[in-house]
N, C-alpha and C positions, 0 to 999 in steps of 0.2 A: 565482810571486808576480807580481801585476799591478802596473801603473805607479802606480795610486792608493795601493796599500798601501806600496810602496817610498817614495813621496813622504811619506806619513804617518810612516813610520819615520825617514826622514832629518830631517824637520822636528822630530819629537819628540826625536831624539838631539841635534840642535843646541840645542834649548831646554834640555834637561837639562845639556848641557855648559856653556852660558852661565850657567845657574843655579848650577852647581857652582863655576864660576870666580868669580862674585859672592860666594858664601859663603866661598870659600877666601881671596880677596883683597879684603876689604871696604874697607880703607883706600885701596887703589889705585882701586877702583871709585868711591868717594866723591870722591876728588880729580879723577878723569877727568870725573865728572858735573859737578863745580863748574867745571872748565875749559870744558866744553862749554856750560854755561849762560852763563858769562862771555863766551865767544866769540859766542854768539847775541845777548846783550844789547848788546855793543859793535860787532859787525860786521853782523849780519843785520837786527836790529830797526830801527835808525835809517833805513836806506834804504827799508824797507818801510812805515814809519809814514805818510808822506804818501800812499802808495798806498791804505792801509787807510782813511784819513780821506776821501780823494776818492771812493773807491768807495762808502762809506757815504752820502756826500752825494749822489752820482749816483743811487743807489738811492732815497734818501729823497725827492729832488725829482722822481722819475719819469723821469729821463733814460734809464735803461737800458731800461725797457719801450718808451719812445718810439723809441729807436734800433732795438730789436728788431722793432717793427711796421713801420717805414718802411724 
């Protein structure tokens, strides 16, 4: 058995195991998803929002290509 085939089997087995876990425990999966989204919304998104806005402004005003050329 070559390395590529073994990798495919391991990744496929992992995907099947995770799918089985989601189907077996849907309530826990939904609660964990909600907690993850809540964490993203309260912890990750607020600090990144100014960065997203500034990067769009820099791209829109041509600052990024200007810095890249010079």
